[in-house]
N, CA and C atoms as an extended XYZ file, in Angstrom:
423
Properties=species:S:1:pos:R:3:atomname:S:1:resname:S:1:resid:I:1 pbc="F F F"
N       113.937      106.742      123.318 N   UNK     1
C       113.969      105.371      122.864 CA  UNK     1
C       115.349      105.086      122.291 C   UNK     1
N       115.897      103.944      122.640 N   UNK     2
C       117.223      103.572      122.174 CA  UNK     2
C       117.192      103.156      120.710 C   UNK     2
N       118.317      103.331      120.071 N   UNK     3
C       118.440      102.887      118.682 CA  UNK     3
C       118.495      101.364      118.658 C   UNK     3
N       117.840      100.778      117.674 N   UNK     4
C       117.874       99.335      117.554 CA  UNK     4
C       118.434       98.961      116.188 C   UNK     4
N       119.044       97.792      116.133 N   UNK     5
C       119.607       97.292      114.882 CA  UNK     5
C       118.494       96.630      114.083 C   UNK     5
N       118.269       97.058      112.842 N   UNK     6
C       117.200       96.439      112.058 CA  UNK     6
C       117.512       94.975      111.739 C   UNK     6
N       116.472       94.147      111.812 N   UNK     7
C       116.625       92.729      111.506 CA  UNK     7
C       116.266       92.436      110.067 C   UNK     7
N       115.366       93.236      109.506 N   UNK     8
C       114.876       93.030      108.150 CA  UNK     8
C       115.102       94.299      107.339 C   UNK     8
N       115.237       94.181      106.024 N   UNK     9
C       115.423       95.381      105.196 CA  UNK     9
C       114.251       96.350      105.274 C   UNK     9
N       113.078       95.862      105.669 N   UNK    10
C       111.899       96.727      105.744 CA  UNK    10
C       111.800       97.478      107.062 C   UNK    10
N       112.645       97.156      108.030 N   UNK    11
C       112.575       97.820      109.335 CA  UNK    11
C       112.905       99.304      109.207 C   UNK    11
N       112.248      100.096      110.038 N   UNK    12
C       112.481      101.538      110.047 CA  UNK    12
C       113.820      101.858      110.674 C   UNK    12
N       114.502      102.859      110.123 N   UNK    13
C       115.687      103.358      110.817 CA  UNK    13
C       115.211      104.415      111.822 C   UNK    13
N       116.130      104.921      112.632 N   UNK    14
C       115.743      105.848      113.699 CA  UNK    14
C       115.119      107.128      113.153 C   UNK    14
N       115.662      107.649      112.067 N   UNK    15
C       115.133      108.889      111.488 CA  UNK    15
C       113.683      108.696      111.039 C   UNK    15
N       113.423      107.594      110.354 N   UNK    16
C       112.055      107.318      109.902 CA  UNK    16
C       111.125      107.124      111.088 C   UNK    16
N       111.585      106.409      112.105 N   UNK    17
C       110.754      106.154      113.274 CA  UNK    17
C       110.373      107.457      113.969 C   UNK    17
N       111.347      108.334      114.181 N   UNK    18
C       111.046      109.588      114.867 CA  UNK    18
C       110.143      110.490      114.031 C   UNK    18
N       110.146      110.295      112.719 N   UNK    19
C       109.263      111.065      111.844 CA  UNK    19
C       107.800      110.640      111.999 C   UNK    19
N       107.564      109.349      112.255 N   UNK    20
C       106.175      108.879      112.318 CA  UNK    20
C       105.633      108.723      113.737 C   UNK    20
N       106.462      108.806      114.756 N   UNK    21
C       105.985      108.661      116.140 CA  UNK    21
C       104.814      109.598      116.449 C   UNK    21
N       104.853      110.869      116.044 N   UNK    22
C       103.717      111.750      116.365 CA  UNK    22
C       102.413      111.333      115.674 C   UNK    22
N       102.496      110.520      114.631 N   UNK    23
C       101.293      110.112      113.900 CA  UNK    23
C       100.574      108.936      114.553 C   UNK    23
N       101.261      108.220      115.424 N   UNK    24
C       100.670      107.050      116.083 CA  UNK    24
C        99.763      107.524      117.206 C   UNK    24
N        98.508      107.030      117.213 N   UNK    25
C        97.571      107.471      118.262 CA  UNK    25
C        98.096      107.119      119.654 C   UNK    25
N        97.799      107.973      120.640 N   UNK    26
C        98.247      107.677      122.010 CA  UNK    26
C        97.459      106.503      122.601 C   UNK    26
N        97.979      105.992      123.706 N   UNK    27
C        97.279      104.914      124.409 CA  UNK    27
C        95.901      105.381      124.840 C   UNK    27
N        94.981      104.439      124.910 N   UNK    28
C        93.656      104.760      125.427 CA  UNK    28
C        93.759      104.879      126.947 C   UNK    28
N        93.040      105.840      127.542 N   UNK    29
C        93.147      106.034      128.989 CA  UNK    29
C        92.553      104.872      129.788 C   UNK    29
N        91.714      104.079      129.141 N   UNK    30
C        91.079      102.949      129.809 CA  UNK    30
C        91.921      101.703      129.554 C   UNK    30
N        91.984      100.821      130.506 N   UNK    31
C        92.690       99.560      130.312 CA  UNK    31
C        94.046       99.554      130.980 C   UNK    31
N        94.827       98.523      130.655 N   UNK    32
C        96.116       98.346      131.337 CA  UNK    32
C        97.291       98.911      130.546 C   UNK    32
N        97.030       99.550      129.419 N   UNK    33
C        98.106      100.161      128.646 CA  UNK    33
C        98.675       99.217      127.600 C   UNK    33
N        99.511       99.761      126.758 N   UNK    34
C       100.118       98.961      125.689 CA  UNK    34
C       101.245       98.103      126.237 C   UNK    34
N       101.246       96.872      125.792 N   UNK    35
C       102.339       95.974      126.154 CA  UNK    35
C       103.240       95.703      124.958 C   UNK    35
N       102.762       96.044      123.766 N   UNK    36
C       103.502       95.789      122.536 CA  UNK    36
C       104.170       97.072      122.061 C   UNK    36
N       105.468       97.040      121.751 N   UNK    37
C       106.134       98.244      121.242 CA  UNK    37
C       105.582       98.617      119.859 C   UNK    37
N       105.233       99.870      119.691 N   UNK    38
C       104.640      100.331      118.430 CA  UNK    38
C       105.625      100.238      117.275 C   UNK    38
N       106.902      100.404      117.559 N   UNK    39
C       107.900      100.283      116.483 CA  UNK    39
C       107.893       98.872      115.911 C   UNK    39
N       107.740       97.873      116.764 N   UNK    40
C       107.679       96.491      116.302 CA  UNK    40
C       106.420       96.252      115.473 C   UNK    40
N       105.311       96.882      115.856 N   UNK    41
C       104.064       96.748      115.094 CA  UNK    41
C       104.231       97.366      113.708 C   UNK    41
N       104.788       98.570      113.651 N   UNK    42
C       104.982       99.242      112.362 CA  UNK    42
C       105.955       98.442      111.493 C   UNK    42
N       107.034       97.937      112.083 N   UNK    43
C       107.981       97.115      111.318 CA  UNK    43
C       107.311       95.860      110.770 C   UNK    43
N       106.447       95.251      111.569 N   UNK    44
C       105.726       94.059      111.106 CA  UNK    44
C       104.794       94.412      109.952 C   UNK    44
N       104.118       95.548      110.049 N   UNK    45
C       103.222       95.975      108.969 CA  UNK    45
C       104.000       96.264      107.689 C   UNK    45
N       105.149       96.890      107.810 N   UNK    46
C       105.969       97.171      106.632 CA  UNK    46
C       106.504       95.866      106.021 C   UNK    46
N       106.889       94.926      106.872 N   UNK    47
C       107.353       93.624      106.386 CA  UNK    47
C       106.234       92.926      105.613 C   UNK    47
N       105.048       92.904      106.191 N   UNK    48
C       103.927       92.230      105.537 CA  UNK    48
C       103.552       92.938      104.241 C   UNK    48
N       103.586       94.257      104.243 N   UNK    49
C       103.262       95.030      103.037 CA  UNK    49
C       104.249       94.711      101.917 C   UNK    49
N       105.506       94.588      102.264 N   UNK    50
C       106.543       94.334      101.261 CA  UNK    50
C       106.539       92.890      100.761 C   UNK    50
N       106.368       91.930      101.681 N   UNK    51
C       106.447       90.524      101.307 CA  UNK    51
C       105.108       89.943      100.870 C   UNK    51
N       104.031       90.610      101.198 N   UNK    52
C       102.669       90.156      100.891 CA  UNK    52
C       102.379       88.777      101.471 C   UNK    52
N       102.975       88.481      102.621 N   UNK    53
C       102.699       87.204      103.270 CA  UNK    53
C       101.352       87.283      103.982 C   UNK    53
N       100.814       86.134      104.350 N   UNK    54
C        99.556       86.142      105.101 CA  UNK    54
C        99.858       86.597      106.528 C   UNK    54
N        98.809       87.038      107.224 N   UNK    55
C        98.993       87.530      108.583 CA  UNK    55
C        99.623       86.460      109.469 C   UNK    55
N        99.163       85.239      109.343 N   UNK    56
C        99.638       84.163      110.211 CA  UNK    56
C       101.077       83.745      109.910 C   UNK    56
N       101.604       84.199      108.793 N   UNK    57
C       102.971       83.830      108.431 CA  UNK    57
C       103.999       84.900      108.778 C   UNK    57
N       103.600       85.896      109.554 N   UNK    58
C       104.592       86.873      110.020 CA  UNK    58
C       105.637       86.145      110.858 C   UNK    58
N       106.918       86.487      110.696 N   UNK    59
C       107.955       85.840      111.503 CA  UNK    59
C       107.702       86.022      113.002 C   UNK    59
N       108.169       85.081      113.772 N   UNK    60
C       107.893       85.065      115.212 CA  UNK    60
C       108.609       86.163      115.990 C   UNK    60
N       109.603       86.819      115.391 N   UNK    61
C       110.263       87.896      116.131 CA  UNK    61
C       109.489       89.207      116.040 C   UNK    61
N       108.387       89.223      115.319 N   UNK    62
C       107.447       90.344      115.358 CA  UNK    62
C       106.400       90.039      116.427 C   UNK    62
N       105.604       91.051      116.819 N   UNK    63
C       104.499       90.752      117.739 CA  UNK    63
C       103.544       89.733      117.109 C   UNK    63
N       102.706       89.142      117.931 N   UNK    64
C       101.753       88.140      117.457 CA  UNK    64
C       100.943       88.716      116.290 C   UNK    64
N       100.681       87.881      115.280 N   UNK    65
C       100.019       88.342      114.061 CA  UNK    65
C        98.676       88.993      114.360 C   UNK    65
N        97.953       88.489      115.349 N   UNK    66
C        96.625       89.034      115.653 CA  UNK    66
C        96.743       90.466      116.202 C   UNK    66
N        97.766       90.710      116.997 N   UNK    67
C        98.000       92.059      117.526 CA  UNK    67
C        98.308       93.015      116.387 C   UNK    67
N        99.192       92.599      115.485 N   UNK    68
C        99.567       93.436      114.341 CA  UNK    68
C        98.337       93.698      113.468 C   UNK    68
N        97.557       92.650      113.221 N   UNK    69
C        96.351       92.774      112.404 CA  UNK    69
C        95.347       93.729      113.045 C   UNK    69
N        95.152       93.641      114.354 N   UNK    70
C        94.203       94.525      115.043 CA  UNK    70
C        94.623       95.993      114.930 C   UNK    70
N        95.919       96.267      115.108 N   UNK    71
C        96.396       97.644      114.939 CA  UNK    71
C        96.204       98.099      113.496 C   UNK    71
N        96.509       97.219      112.549 N   UNK    72
C        96.349       97.574      111.140 CA  UNK    72
C        94.897       97.952      110.838 C   UNK    72
N        93.963       97.124      111.254 N   UNK    73
C        92.540       97.418      110.990 CA  UNK    73
C        92.116       98.740      111.621 C   UNK    73
N        92.552       98.957      112.856 N   UNK    74
C        92.197      100.192      113.552 CA  UNK    74
C        92.799      101.402      112.839 C   UNK    74
N        94.060      101.297      112.429 N   UNK    75
C        94.739      102.415      111.784 CA  UNK    75
C        94.207      102.684      110.386 C   UNK    75
N        93.813      101.649      109.660 N   UNK    76
C        93.210      101.867      108.345 CA  UNK    76
C        91.877      102.583      108.512 C   UNK    76
N        91.122      102.162      109.507 N   UNK    77
C        89.794      102.741      109.755 CA  UNK    77
C        89.874      104.218      110.123 C   UNK    77
N        90.843      104.591      110.960 N   UNK    78
C        90.914      105.991      111.405 CA  UNK    78
C        91.881      106.857      110.586 C   UNK    78
N        92.524      106.283      109.561 N   UNK    79
C        93.390      107.063      108.681 CA  UNK    79
C        94.840      107.148      109.119 C   UNK    79
N        95.187      106.521      110.236 N   UNK    80
C        96.559      106.571      110.729 CA  UNK    80
C        97.526      105.909      109.755 C   UNK    80
N        97.128      104.764      109.189 N   UNK    81
C        98.030      104.044      108.284 CA  UNK    81
C        98.350      104.873      107.046 C   UNK    81
N        97.357      105.568      106.492 N   UNK    82
C        97.615      106.443      105.347 CA  UNK    82
C        98.596      107.552      105.719 C   UNK    82
N        98.429      108.128      106.906 N   UNK    83
C        99.333      109.186      107.358 CA  UNK    83
C       100.763      108.669      107.492 C   UNK    83
N       100.916      107.483      108.065 N   UNK    84
C       102.242      106.884      108.225 CA  UNK    84
C       102.854      106.611      106.855 C   UNK    84
N       102.064      106.023      105.975 N   UNK    85
C       102.548      105.688      104.632 CA  UNK    85
C       102.999      106.940      103.885 C   UNK    85
N       102.192      108.000      103.933 N   UNK    86
C       102.549      109.231      103.222 CA  UNK    86
C       103.774      109.904      103.838 C   UNK    86
N       103.904      109.854      105.154 N   UNK    87
C       105.082      110.454      105.800 CA  UNK    87
C       106.354      109.710      105.402 C   UNK    87
N       106.289      108.389      105.370 N   UNK    88
C       107.461      107.603      104.973 CA  UNK    88
C       107.783      107.814      103.497 C   UNK    88
N       106.765      107.944      102.691 N   UNK    89
C       106.975      108.166      101.261 CA  UNK    89
C       107.622      109.527      101.011 C   UNK    89
N       107.110      110.563      101.696 N   UNK    90
C       107.718      111.899      101.565 CA  UNK    90
C       109.162      111.879      102.029 C   UNK    90
N       109.425      111.147      103.106 N   UNK    91
C       110.784      111.040      103.625 CA  UNK    91
C       111.712      110.412      102.589 C   UNK    91
N       111.245      109.343      101.933 N   UNK    92
C       112.063      108.672      100.914 CA  UNK    92
C       112.283      109.574       99.710 C   UNK    92
N       111.251      110.289       99.285 N   UNK    93
C       111.389      111.183       98.137 CA  UNK    93
C       112.322      112.343       98.458 C   UNK    93
N       112.218      112.900       99.669 N   UNK    94
C       113.105      113.998      100.069 CA  UNK    94
C       114.546      113.522      100.161 C   UNK    94
N       114.732      112.314      100.670 N   UNK    95
C       116.089      111.788      100.781 CA  UNK    95
C       116.703      111.559       99.399 C   UNK    95
N       115.913      111.048       98.488 N   UNK    96
C       116.416      110.786       97.137 CA  UNK    96
C       116.763      112.087       96.420 C   UNK    96
N       116.039      113.155       96.721 N   UNK    97
C       116.282      114.436       96.068 CA  UNK    97
C       117.337      115.274       96.789 C   UNK    97
N       117.797      114.804       97.935 N   UNK    98
C       118.754      115.560       98.727 CA  UNK    98
C       120.105      115.677       98.026 C   UNK    98
N       120.736      116.867       98.079 N   UNK    99
C       122.065      117.007       97.489 CA  UNK    99
C       123.129      116.244       98.284 C   UNK    99
N       122.799      115.819       99.513 N   UNK   100
C       123.751      115.091      100.346 CA  UNK   100
C       123.653      113.585      100.145 C   UNK   100
N       122.738      113.154       99.329 N   UNK   101
C       122.558      111.740       99.054 CA  UNK   101
C       123.757      111.247       98.244 C   UNK   101
N       124.354      110.113       98.632 N   UNK   102
C       125.538      109.600       97.952 CA  UNK   102
C       125.285      109.248       96.498 C   UNK   102
N       124.179      108.581       96.253 N   UNK   103
C       123.840      108.173       94.889 CA  UNK   103
C       122.489      108.762       94.528 C   UNK   103
N       122.416      110.107       94.353 N   UNK   104
C       121.104      110.725       94.155 CA  UNK   104
C       120.366      110.215       92.924 C   UNK   104
N       121.057      109.991       91.836 N   UNK   105
C       120.366      109.544       90.620 CA  UNK   105
C       119.780      108.155       90.804 C   UNK   105
N       120.571      107.254       91.355 N   UNK   106
C       120.104      105.883       91.547 CA  UNK   106
C       118.948      105.837       92.541 C   UNK   106
N       119.073      106.551       93.639 N   UNK   107
C       118.007      106.537       94.646 CA  UNK   107
C       116.757      107.235       94.136 C   UNK   107
N       116.932      108.319       93.383 N   UNK   108
C       115.774      109.018       92.822 CA  UNK   108
C       115.041      108.104       91.854 C   UNK   108
N       115.791      107.355       91.070 N   UNK   109
C       115.175      106.419       90.126 CA  UNK   109
C       114.415      105.333       90.876 C   UNK   109
N       115.006      104.810       91.964 N   UNK   110
C       114.310      103.794       92.753 CA  UNK   110
C       113.045      104.359       93.380 C   UNK   110
N       113.105      105.608       93.866 N   UNK   111
C       111.930      106.228       94.472 CA  UNK   111
C       110.829      106.419       93.434 C   UNK   111
N       111.222      106.788       92.211 N   UNK   112
C       110.221      106.958       91.163 CA  UNK   112
C       109.583      105.634       90.783 C   UNK   112
N       110.376      104.575       90.749 N   UNK   113
C       109.823      103.259       90.436 CA  UNK   113
C       108.853      102.828       91.529 C   UNK   113
N       109.236      103.039       92.783 N   UNK   114
C       108.356      102.681       93.891 CA  UNK   114
C       107.086      103.527       93.872 C   UNK   114
N       107.207      104.789       93.502 N   UNK   115
C       106.058      105.689       93.527 CA  UNK   115
C       105.083      105.417       92.400 C   UNK   115
N       105.532      104.829       91.313 N   UNK   116
C       104.633      104.616       90.174 CA  UNK   116
C       104.671      103.168       89.705 C   UNK   116
N       104.282      102.273       90.570 N   UNK   117
C       104.308      100.849       90.222 CA  UNK   117
C       103.258      100.560       89.162 C   UNK   117
N       103.710       99.883       88.142 N   UNK   118
C       102.799       99.478       87.086 CA  UNK   118
C       102.616       97.975       87.146 C   UNK   118
N       101.385       97.558       87.099 N   UNK   119
C       101.086       96.141       87.137 CA  UNK   119
C       100.474       95.758       85.803 C   UNK   119
N       101.083       94.798       85.113 N   UNK   120
C       100.568       94.359       83.823 CA  UNK   120
C        99.544       93.262       84.065 C   UNK   120
N        98.328       93.500       83.600 N   UNK   121
C        97.287       92.487       83.779 CA  UNK   121
C        96.376       92.496       82.561 C   UNK   121
N        96.335       91.386       81.861 N   UNK   122
C        95.437       91.204       80.716 CA  UNK   122
C        95.596       92.290       79.658 C   UNK   122
N        96.811       92.700       79.419 N   UNK   123
C        97.049       93.686       78.378 CA  UNK   123
C        96.800       95.120       78.806 C   UNK   123
N        96.396       95.334       80.040 N   UNK   124
C        96.196       96.681       80.563 CA  UNK   124
C        97.194       96.914       81.690 C   UNK   124
N        97.520       98.147       81.926 N   UNK   125
C        98.382       98.492       83.044 CA  UNK   125
C        97.525       99.190       84.079 C   UNK   125
N        97.612       98.719       85.328 N   UNK   126
C        96.929       99.402       86.412 CA  UNK   126
C        97.939      100.363       87.017 C   UNK   126
N        97.614      101.621       87.035 N   UNK   127
C        98.532      102.641       87.533 CA  UNK   127
C        98.213      102.890       88.996 C   UNK   127
N        99.201      102.647       89.867 N   UNK   128
C        98.985      102.869       91.288 CA  UNK   128
C        98.771      104.343       91.540 C   UNK   128
N        97.767      104.665       92.355 N   UNK   129
C        97.427      106.064       92.584 CA  UNK   129
C        98.040      106.632       93.854 C   UNK   129
N        98.900      105.883       94.549 N   UNK   130
C        99.577      106.404       95.732 CA  UNK   130
C        98.765      106.247       97.005 C   UNK   130
N        97.520      105.784       96.908 N   UNK   131
C        96.705      105.588       98.100 CA  UNK   131
C        96.467      104.113       98.350 C   UNK   131
N        97.235      103.265       97.696 N   UNK   132
C        97.105      101.846       97.908 CA  UNK   132
C        96.176      101.168       96.932 C   UNK   132
N        95.415      101.930       96.163 N   UNK   133
C        94.493      101.345       95.210 CA  UNK   133
C        94.965      101.562       93.800 C   UNK   133
N        94.293      100.952       92.881 N   UNK   134
C        94.669      101.126       91.472 CA  UNK   134
C        93.868      102.270       90.883 C   UNK   134
N        94.515      103.087       90.103 N   UNK   135
C        93.861      104.213       89.467 CA  UNK   135
C        93.353      103.828       88.087 C   UNK   135
N        93.497      104.711       87.157 N   UNK   136
C        92.988      104.489       85.803 CA  UNK   136
C        93.753      103.373       85.112 C   UNK   136
N        93.047      102.674       84.237 N   UNK   137
C        93.696      101.637       83.439 CA  UNK   137
C        94.066      102.230       82.099 C   UNK   137
N        95.247      101.902       81.637 N   UNK   138
C        95.706      102.414       80.360 CA  UNK   138
C        95.999      101.244       79.437 C   UNK   138
N        95.573      101.372       78.177 N   UNK   139
C        95.852      100.352       77.193 CA  UNK   139
C        97.265      100.572       76.645 C   UNK   139
N        98.095       99.503       76.603 N   UNK   140
C        99.458       99.673       76.083 CA  UNK   140
C        99.447      100.013       74.607 C   UNK   140
N       100.468      100.744       74.172 N   UNK   141
C       100.563      101.137       72.778 CA  UNK   141
C       101.147      100.032       71.955 C   UNK   141
């Protein structure tokens, strides 16, 4: 697969893409095959995850929102999305901890912030548990 220039900050670079390609389920033997590039689907899912836009508001340069939504539902159901998310997260954490990273402290700090998002709601903090859901609630001191 040729390298492509990312259009959005959430788009995967080539290294990230090649890391998750083995996690994407193969085409089903029945039917006419995939017509939508999987990289575009994953990029659309990452864009939506980051921007929290509605499905119908995905930009038009991504595949049709219904196609992206159908893949998302299927991948959540069979665990593929969790595998992709964890692989990308490990990749980001490894990169931040790498001695070859230009700004290791800054990137490590950003990775830690992303890994432990705290949401303030009604005087309690919901601690993200890394699986997309909220974990234990803690009362602020």
